[in-house]
GUTIRO-179042 format. One record per atom (N, C-alpha, C): residue in one letter; z, y, x. Coordinates in pm, whole numbers, plus 50000, padded with zeros to 5 digits. Atoms other than C-alpha are relative to their C-alpha. Layout:
<romis>
aZYX
...
</romis>
This chain:
<romis>
m500385007749832
m449617151690838
m499605019150092
d500824990749907
d448707181691122
d498614998750065
a501495001249904
a444777186391217
a500064981349967
f499455014750026
f445197147191041
f498584997850097
y500785006349892
y441787135891215
y500175005650076
a500364996149953
a441147159691433
a501534995450163
s498225005949926
s445057147691600
s499634985550018
i500255013549900
i443667112191580
i499144995250111
e501224999949920
e440657118991780
e500454999950128
q499554995349899
q442677134792048
q501224989450057
r499345016049971
r445147105692037
r499194991550099
d500335006749989
d442827079492055
d498645005050123
k500404998349888
k440767095592349
k500285014750038
p498604997049919
p443417111692588
p498615013550085
q500394986949977
q440407136292731
q499665008049947
l499754986550102
l440217157892430
l500805005550009
k498394992650010
k443817164692446
k499865012950044
g499864987249949
g444327201192491
g498695009049979
k501264996850086
k440417206892375
k500135006949877
p500324996050109
p439137227692103
p498884986849919
i500975011250065
i437537198091893
i500415005249858
a500395002050154
a436027200091569
a499504986749951
v500755009150064
v435287169191377
v499075002249858
g500964998050141
g432077168291158
g498824995950060
g501215000649982
g428167168291198
g499865003450120
k500684989849958
k425997181291464
k499095003849975
t501264997650068
t423287186791304
t499505014449949
q499854981450022
q421947222991234
q500745005549891
r499814996450127
r423397217790895
r501494995649981
g498615000450004
g426887201590981
g500755011049955
v499034991450078
v430087211190832
v501594993650105
v498365003549935
v434027210691015
v500434993749887
a499125010950055
a435717184690855
a501745001450055
a498814998049945
a439017192291067
a499525008450123
a500394995849873
a439517212391343
a501114998350076
s498974998449897
s442047208791631
s500625011650000
y499364983450035
y444917240491648
y498955008650101
e500904992549889
e442977246791990
e499085005749916
a501114990450078
a439947258591756
a500785005549923
r499614987350124
r441717273791497
r500775011550050
k500044984749919
k442697300191770
k499125006849960
f501674991649979
f438867307691798
f499585005649783
g500745001550140
g438897308191379
g499034987349950
v501125009750030
v437017274691360
v501344991749872
r498885007650125
r438197257491005
r499414996249904
s500235008950102
s437977232190758
s498935002049947
a501024998350066
a434457230490578
a499195010950041
m501274991549926
m432857259490811
m499354992950050
p500865004649887
p429527255890938
p500314998850104
m499885003049855
m429407237091247
m499105011050091
q501044991549886
q427047265091390
q500565010550012
l499084989249995
l429497294491289
l501364994850106
a498995005149891
a432037275191454
a500214999950160
l500794996949837
l429977270091778
l500005017350027
k500074986249957
k429397307891730
k501325004950057
r498894998249946
r432977310091758
r501054996450135
c499265007049950
c434337286891969
c499004994850094
p501565007149944
p431207279692214
p500274987650087
a499735003249921
a433557259892417
a500154979349922
l499575011550073
l434237234592086
l499324989950073
v500485013249956
v433727198692143
v499894992749861
i500015007850141
i432067180991832
i500284987450006
v499385018150036
v433227145291763
v499624992049824
p500195008550136
p431827124391457
p501144993449929
p498995001250101
p434237115691201
p499884981550010
r500045010350000
r435347078791202
r501024997049900
f499195002350091
f436867073690848
f500344985850006
d499625014450039
d437487038690845
d500985000750123
v498424993349911
v440567051191176
v500665005049891
y499344991250040
y441347072490964
y501034998349864
k499295007650157
k442097049890618
k500754995050068
q499125010849992
q444217028790802
q500835003250056
v498744993249961
v446427056190997
v500505002349864
s499814990950148
s446267067290624
s501324992449931
l499425008050033
l447537035490521
l501824993750061
e498665002049895
e450507031790789
e500835010549949
i499204991150070
i451907066690665
i500244997449853
r499385004250172
r452207054490298
r500814990450026
e499025018050052
e453957020790361
e501385008950074
i498834993749958
i456667045090562
i500605005949882
f499454995050143
f456687068990252
f500754990349931
h499335007050125
h457097040290046
h501644989650021
f498375002449957
f460317029990273
f500955005549905
y499384996150038
y461707053690109
y500245006949840
t499845001650177
t460877058489749
t498294992549947
p501415003450089
p457877043589477
p499475009249981
l500384989450074
l457077078289370
l499265007950111
v500964995549933
v454167087889610
v498814998249870
e501244996350081
e451277106189466
e498775004350119
p501204995849919
p448307107789712
p499145008249967
l501354986850009
l446217140389738
l498544994050074
s501455002749903
s443967126690011
s500894988050098
l499215009649869
l444187108090352
l500825002850050
d499204990849908
d446497132590466
d501245004249947
e498864993050090
e448667144490183
e500934992449917
a499435005350098
a450727131989954
a501645006449915
f498535000150017
f453457139189738
f501064991549958
l499205010250023
l456867122589726
l501445005949867
d498984994650051
d459947124089468
d501094990250039
v498885007949946
v462827114489622
v501825003349896
t498705003250052
t465477125489361
t500864985949986
e498785008150035
e466907090789311
e498854991850102
n500445010549865
n465567071489707
n500534989250005
s499185010749972
s465747038789803
s501084998250104
q498735002249897
q467807044490081
q501345010649972
k498744989150045
k470517069589863
k500545012250066
i500404991749917
i469697090090127
i500265019049921
t499284989550129
t471857124489890
t498845011450038
s501184985849985
s469187152590091
s498805003050059
a501694999749990
a465767159790066
a499305002550163
t500464995149882
t465627176690388
t500684985350104
e499745005349923
e467067148590560
e499164986450023
i501435012450041
i464377123190421
i499065003050075
a501334996049978
a461757145290507
a500104997150164
r499845000449857
r463317147590921
r499674984450022
q500125011149981
q463557108690880
q498514993349980
i501344999750014
i459607104890747
i499605005850110
k500984995749912
k458497126591028
k500504993750142
d499735006249840
d460257108791359
d499754984349955
r500325006849992
r459247080491196
r498574994050005
i501654996249975
i455247090791159
i500144998550141
k500444998249908
k455687099691495
k500384989150104
q499435006549903
q457267069091660
q498854990849954
q500735014250037
q454677043291456
q498655007450057
t501495002949931
t451567064191544
t499715015950050
t499684984649908
t452547095791761
t499275014449955
l500374986650106
l451187123291511
l500725002649963
t499314991450071
t452987148191390
t499665008749841
a500304997050105
a453387161391030
a501005008349933
s499524981950056
s454727194090832
s500174992549840
a499554999550124
a457087191090510
a500695006549952
g499574990650118
g457397211990231
g501214992549871
i498665005650122
i460687207290000
i500795009449938
s499804990250069
s461467221789712
s500344988849851
s499525006050138
s462557212389297
s498485001249921
n500895008350055
n458697208789194
n498705001950066
k501064996849913
k455547204789319
k499025009550051
f500554986049950
f453957235589325
f500735002750137
l499464993549904
l456517249989501
l499754992250154
a499965008549886
a456637217289782
a498945000650075
k501294998349878
k452807222489862
k500265016350045
i499684986149941
i453537260089940
i500644993150113
a499025001249907
a456297248790188
a499564993050112
s500135010449863
s454227220490365
s499265006050017
d501184992849945
d452117245590438
d500335014350145
m499424986449959
m454697274290594
m500184998350113
n499455002349849
n455937259590893
n499534989550094
k501025008749991
k453127243190993
k499725005350173
p499835012249981
p452667224591266
p501234996050038
d498945009649952
d455357197591282
d501055009749970
g498634991750039
g457827220191098
g500494995649866
i499345000850101
i460007218690807
i500215010249901
y499444988050055
y460667243390537
y500104993549837
v498965000950119
v462717244890233
v500225008949911
i499874993250111
i462557263189912
i500864994549934
r498255005150049
r466127261789767
r499605008649831
p499674996650081
p466157265589403
p500245019349931
e499754986450016
e468227297989369
e498945010750090
f500704991049935
f465607313089604
f498475001249895
t501795000650082
t462097303789391
t499765011249968
e500404995450054
e462007332289212
e499535010750100
q500194988549900
q462487358389516
q498784996450069
f501555001349981
f459737339789670
f499034997349943
v501154997250090
v457317336489432
v499435014049937
e500334985849998
e457197371889387
e499405008150085
q500875001349844
q456397374789743
q499004997550091
l500785008849946
l454097351089781
l498565009549923
p500964990649994
p450607370189850
p499084982149858
i500525007150075
i447967352589540
i499054986450063
e500765006949932
e445707335989799
e500964991150061
k499175008849928
k448517313289884
k500634988949926
f499125011050121
f449297298389518
f499174993249997
f500455010449994
f448377269089515
f499584996949866
g500374999950156
g446027261189259
g499165010649924
i500914990350018
i444287296089286
i499024998650162
g500894998349912
g440867293089459
g499265014650049
k500364988249985
k439117323089607
k499125006449942
a500774990750129
a436787332189315
a501105006249890
t498864992250096
t439897331989144
t501155010649978
a499144991949941
a442297350689365
a498915014350020
a500994990650086
a439107376289346
a500025009449899
k500325001750117
k439017376889003
k501565009149958
m498784994049986
m442617385489037
m500445013650076
h499884986049907
h442587417389324
h499295005649868
q500654989550093
q440277431289048
q500875003249860
l499624997050131
l442527431188782
l501595000750096
g498544989149934
g445407447289054
g500754986550011
i499165008449961
i447207410289129
i499845000850134
v500495007649842
v447867403889445
v501005001650073
k499215009849971
k450887393089472
k501054988449891
g498725006450099
g453737365989264
g500005009849847
i499374990650071
i455137399389113
i498885005449912
d500824997250073
d452097411088995
d499644990649901
l500505009650101
l450857383488819
l500944993749899
k498825000850085
k454317378588643
k500205009149927
k500464986650121
k453617411088419
k498914992949918
f500645001350125
f450967394488240
f500374988949905
p499465005950088
p451957378987927
p498854985350034
s500725011949974
s450427342387884
s499115001349907
e500974997250112
e448497352587539
e498935006350165
e500464994449940
e446967374787841
e499004990450120
l500465012449913
l446437349888098
l498544984949944
t500525012950086
t444687327487856
t499015003849971
r501424993450034
r442297351187747
r498525006350089
l500704999149863
l441177358488124
l499354988350044
f500655011949889
f440937324288294
f500074990049906
g499785014050106
g441327297787966
g500784995550022
k499275007049940
k442967268887994
k501095003650130
m498955000249885
m444207277288332
m501175008049965
g499244992349998
g446347304988175
g500885002150053
m498535001849985
m449107289788133
m500644993450111
f499424999649886
f449177276588421
f500495006550125
y500114986649856
y449127304388640
y500965009949931
y498694991050060
y451867323288370
y501304984050046
d498695010949955
d454147291588462
d500675000450157
i499624999249868
i453687293288834
i500655011350087
a499764986049923
a454537329488881
a501025002549958
r499015002550043
r457367317688729
r500754989350078
g499515011749884
g457787290289020
g500844988049896
t499185011850041
t457857267588721
t498784989249982
d500795011750025
d456087230688731
d500484988449942
n499575012450058
n456797203888513
n498874983250007
r500975008349959
r453907182288628
r500814982850073
p499065010349954
p455877146788737
p498954993850114
v500685007349848
v454807129389120
v499484985949902
n500695011050123
n452437105988901
n499234989950141
p500695008649855
p451917072289187
p498454993249940
s500805007050081
s449357056588934
s498535016749964
r500804990050069
r447317092788862
r498444994350003
e500945009050053
e444127080388716
e498675009850059
r501604996449947
r440507088388916
r499405011949870
k500574994150132
k439157114088686
k498295005550060
s501834997750009
s435167118288845
s500064991750154
l500645004949871
l433527102389111
l498395008050073
a500834986649939
a430877128789358
a499114988550127
v500805003149872
v428187120689615
v499295011849982
e500694989450015
e426787153989741
e498864995150185
r500494992549882
r423987158890077
r499675012649994
t500834987749958
t422857185390262
t499194997550057
f501045002149974
f419767187590373
f500225008950128
e500184999849896
e418217190390726
e499195014650001
e500764991350014
e415727216690605
e499684999249801
d500354997150089
d415107230790261
d499384998249912
l500695007050128
l413917213489937
l499105011049978
k500484990450076
k410917234789808
k499334999249849
t500545004450131
t409217213089507
t501274990549936
l499705011850077
l410417190689244
l499814987650079
k500115011749932
k409087160889402
k500994996850131
d499435000049877
d410937168989752
d501804996049936
m498545006550084
m414287167189502
m500094986749934
v500175007050086
v413317140689326
v500264986950126
f499785011749871
f412717116089653
f501524998850049
r498975005949895
r415637125389857
r501025004149882
m499395001950066
m417617122889522
m500694984249970
q500025011850033
q417147086689487
q501424992650108
p498615005349904
p419717073889800
p501175007449899
i499014996050026
i422067097789623
i500614992749898
e499835007650085
e421747080489319
e500314986249988
k499635021549925
k422067040689462
k501895009050074
e498905001549898
e425397055389695
e500845007349855
l499374998750129
l426977069589333
l500244990749916
n499935012150142
n426137039489136
n500984990450121
n498945006949978
n427617021489411
n501505002750067
r498804997049999
r430857039389441
r500674994449844
l499565005450099
l431237033989079
l500764987050009
l499595011750044
l431286997789104
l501094998450140
r498465000449984
r433666999589388
r501175001749973
n498514998750060
n436227015989239
n499964997249856
n499845005450139
n435527002688875
n499855009849900
f499374988550070
f435337038188749
f498314999149896
h501065001450150
h433347043688373
h499735012949979
g499704993250003
g432477077388279
g498715003749881
r501044998250137
r430507096588023
r499525011150033
t501294985649935
t429187131888181
t499884998450138
l500614995949899
l426837132088452
l499535009950032
t500544986249984
t426317164488675
t499114998450089
l500474994749943
l424197177788868
l500545011150070
k499544993449925
k424887197689156
k498805006850097
v500814998749896
v422357219289342
v500915014250051
k499734988349931
k423127245389646
k498585007250040
y501544995249996
y420317268889684
y499905009050169
a499534996349894
a419827281890056
a500385014350016
n499394990349993
n421147316089931
n501394998649969
f498865001850035
f424177296889887
f500994999349866
k499644996850127
k424537304489557
k499454983849915
q500055016750059
q424997270689314
q499935001849841
l500035003250081
l423997255189009
l500214985149948
t499845014750039
t425307224488781
t499804998649875
k500485004750114
k423827208988477
k500554987849981
s499125009450046
s425787183188300
s499244995149882
i500795014350167
i424547152187999
i501424995350037
t498935004250047
t427477139687825
t499554990449877
l500185015450078
l427067103187643
l500684999049922
d499205000350114
d428077103287301
d500794983449973
q499905015549976
q428497065087348
q499404989850103
g500585009849872
g428877039687645
g500615011950124
y499374995249851
y429347053488066
y498345001250035
f501365002549893
f426957060288318
f500474986850070
h499695008749941
h425707035788508
h498454996450062
e501054993249917
e422737031188751
e498854999749957
a500764997850050
a420147024988487
a499955014949900
i499964986350108
i421357053288254
i499975011550116
i500064987549921
i421997078088590
i498625000649992
k501454997149969
k418017071088653
k499275009949917
s501484992850099
s416967078988331
s500265014849962
h499394989450030
h418757109088302
h499865009950133
v500384992049927
v418477122488638
v498705012550014
k501024995349987
k414727134788636
k500555012549868
s499844988250160
s415907157688281
s500935012650095
l499494996149981
l418257170488493
l499215012550124
l500914995849904
l416147178188802
l498805010149913
y501404988750052
y412977193788549
y500675010949971
n499544983750062
n415357222888412
n500325007850163
v498774989149855
v417017233988809
v498245012150012
e500504990849925
e415067264988841
e500065008150116
n500134990449882
n413527291989112
n500514988550156
v500145007749877
v413157259689361
v499155002550089
s500524995149908
s411187277689542
s500865004050108
i499394990349933
i413937299789712
i501334991050117
g499045004449876
g414877268789898
g501354991449926
i499185001850015
i417357240189821
i500464993450081
r499365004849869
r419857229990099
r500804994949950
l499005014650071
l422177205389869
l499454997849904
l500505001050111
l421757183689611
l501554989149996
g499075007650071
g424817165389457
g500224989649813
l499905013950087
l425567137089220
l501584999449895
s498455005450008
s429107135888993
s499934989349800
v499715011250163
v430297107988699
v501075005850022
s498545004750022
s433217117488532
s500325001349843
n499755007350167
n435207118888145
n499854990450010
s499865009950005
s436157087888217
s500004992949861
v499325008650162
v436537055487938
v500224989750064
d500095018049981
d437647023487920
d499634993050019
e500945011050019
e435866996988058
e499404987449896
m500255005550119
m435936978187748
m499485005449876
t499994988350118
t435127004487516
t498575000349993
t501025002150117
t432546997687279
t500205013749871
g500244994450081
g430537020387052
g500705014750002
p499364985749942
p432347054986989
p500855000450091
v498484998949941
v434307069587215
v500745008649936
q498984986949979
q437297088887181
q500635003250098
l500084990549911
l437607119087377
l501934997150105
k498945005549913
k440887115887638
k500375016650070
l498874987950034
l443117150187606
l500555003950083
d499024999549900
d444987161987886
d500995010649918
f498884992950033
f447877175687708
f501454996650072
</romis>
């Protein structure tokens, strides 16, 4: 979807049409959840601190998020997807992979399916979407960003090698800013540079992701579209208006985070063996500390019993803590008792 949250706000509030808007928090430490295309012209982007967004665009209109509305619209759009194929793998509220190799409407052209889906979304929601079409998930994801907004982009199999070789590393799906910076230090600027590295060297440099980078440099991605993808983690985090300076403050402010995490675990029937504390300092440096259970899984009482020990191991609190977060990962089956067999993602 194109600027999904912001587009819904402009649709539902006509006075916002044509204006630069940002969906997010108005507080000193609010963050942009989504920006309209009018705002993006000024360099406003999602995940940007709202104060920086206002400096770039003083006329920016800040709109509080309405996630219940976004979820409802997302469900409407997924119904459209399912009219064409049962193989739909949501990535988020506004994005999904579809496998249309064998589709419900017996349409032989993936491009035609994309056009029909875009038209149906426009008719039912008045919103626009962009589609990326290719032979695998990696290429389709990249293609979906190539012709936004309201566009279609196709990467045909015979042009895959040429396309990937000329693609800047920053545009590779699965390569973030930190990894891209490391690759630049190694002289990897485009796909053709990444392709020169043997798999053994990439594995040595980037661990288990090395083989993934080796494959995508060749346009290879054998991951299927998985409509029942298992949730791997659940997380809750909070950014504070004022930096926390003492362990006592951290323990106090962590209590509602613990409660919300437990509520989400219950709502999603999620059970995991690893609890991770995330700390972001005032200087934006981050720290994570984890505990993994040999047996059982994390629930309210066990979370409470371990959070303090994680917090006690946080160093340099006096620098100031701007964010705290908790997550549970390493999922296990609800009925598992006794020692737990690790799930290996082969």
